[in-house]
Every structure is written in C-alpha cells, then in structure tokens.
C-alpha positions, 0 to 999 in steps of 0.5 A: 500500500502506498500513500501519495501526497499531491501538490494540492496537499490531497492524499491518495491511498493506493491499496494492493500496490507493491511497486511503482514506476515512472512511465513517461509523464506519469508515475504508475502503481502496480500490483504483482501476483508475486507479492514483491516490488518487481514489475513484470508482464503479470503486474496489474496497473492500479492507478497513475498520477502525473509525476509533476503533481506528486510531492511525496510517496510513502510505503505503508504497511497495513498495521499502520492504518489502525487495524489490529486483532483484539481477543473477544473474550468469548472463550477466554480470548482463545481462537476468536478475534474481532478487528477494531481500530485504535492503538 
C-alpha cells in the first residue's frame, strides 16, 4: 500500500500496490501476483498520477492504518478475534 501526497496537499491511498514506476509523464502503481516490488508482464496497473503533481510517496504497511486483532473474550480470548481500530 502506498500513500501519495499531491501538490494540492490531497492524499491518495493506493491499496494492493507493491511497486511503482515512472512511465513517461506519469508515475504508475502496480500490483504483482508475486507479492514483491518487481514489475513484470503479470503486474496489474492500479492507478497513475502525473509525476509533476506528486510531492511525496510513502510505503505503508497495513498495521499502520489502525487495524489490529483484539481477543473477544468469548472463550477466554482463545481462537476468536474481532478487528477494531485504535492503538
């Protein structure tokens, strides 16, 4: 997942992307079935932005967006989890 901050301070999140590359005047984000940053013929384009409009690109892990597993105490917390936000 990548977070893209544009020149107008708008932030876009590209979920499922594991790599990006400049293609002419655009920066394009890709998803690869091999779950790595390498872009090959099986990679799928997820979105593109004008490179001149990009201020910053930050790679984020899923845990950083606030999801975490929390025991639900249905049976002492063993084997059951609910997903909730928070820290």
